[in-house]
C-alpha positions in Angstrom: 47.5 155.3 -21.9 45.3 153.4 -24.3 45.3 149.9 -25.8 45.4 151.2 -29.4 48.8 149.6 -30.1 47.5 146.3 -28.8 44.5 146.6 -31.1 46.9 147.2 -34.0 48.6 144.0 -33.1 45.3 142.1 -33.0 44.7 143.4 -36.6 48.1 142.1 -37.7 47.4 138.7 -36.0 43.9 138.5 -37.6 45.4 139.3 -41.0 48.1 136.6 -40.6 45.6 134.0 -39.5 43.4 134.7 -42.5 45.8 135.2 -45.3 49.0 133.7 -43.9 50.9 136.7 -45.1 51.7 140.3 -44.0 49.7 143.1 -45.6 52.8 145.4 -45.7 56.4 144.2 -46.0 59.5 146.2 -45.2 60.3 149.1 -43.0 59.9 151.7 -45.8 56.4 150.6 -46.7 55.4 150.5 -43.0 56.7 154.1 -42.6 54.8 155.2 -45.7 51.7 153.5 -44.3 52.1 155.2 -40.9 52.3 158.6 -42.6 49.2 158.0 -44.7 51.2 158.0 -48.0 50.5 154.3 -48.6 47.0 152.9 -48.2 46.4 149.5 -46.6 46.7 146.9 -49.4 43.2 145.5 -48.9 43.4 143.6 -52.2 45.2 140.7 -50.3 42.1 140.4 -48.1 39.7 140.8 -51.0 41.5 138.1 -53.0 40.9 135.6 -50.2 37.2 136.5 -50.4 37.0 137.9 -46.9 33.6 139.4 -46.2 33.0 143.1 -46.1 32.6 142.8 -42.3 35.9 141.0 -42.1 37.7 143.6 -44.2 36.1 146.4 -42.1 37.2 144.7 -38.9 40.8 144.3 -39.9 41.1 147.7 -41.6 39.6 149.5 -38.6 42.0 147.7 -36.3 44.8 148.8 -38.6 43.6 152.4 -38.8 46.5 154.9 -39.0 45.0 157.1 -36.3 45.0 155.3 -32.9 41.7 157.0 -31.8 40.0 155.6 -34.9 40.9 152.0 -34.1 38.4 149.6 -32.5 38.7 149.2 -28.8 38.6 145.8 -27.2 34.9 146.4 -26.4 33.9 147.6 -29.8 36.0 144.8 -31.4 34.0 142.2 -29.4 30.7 143.9 -30.6 31.8 144.0 -34.2 29.7 142.1 -36.7 
């Protein structure tokens, strides 16, 4: 058992705290995102002038593949 789903949740919370909105709305879009048929809409983060490190932090937490997500340890060490 891993904490990958918890790290996904942290990515969602970080996004909400920063842009006060969801990156993806609707079950269909979430399904398409989970299948890799819809990319993360990072333009919402970019439009709020989030730094490259911030965008990398969130996008890595929201990686489609659980093993590619930051762990709690690597998240704490992230720039």
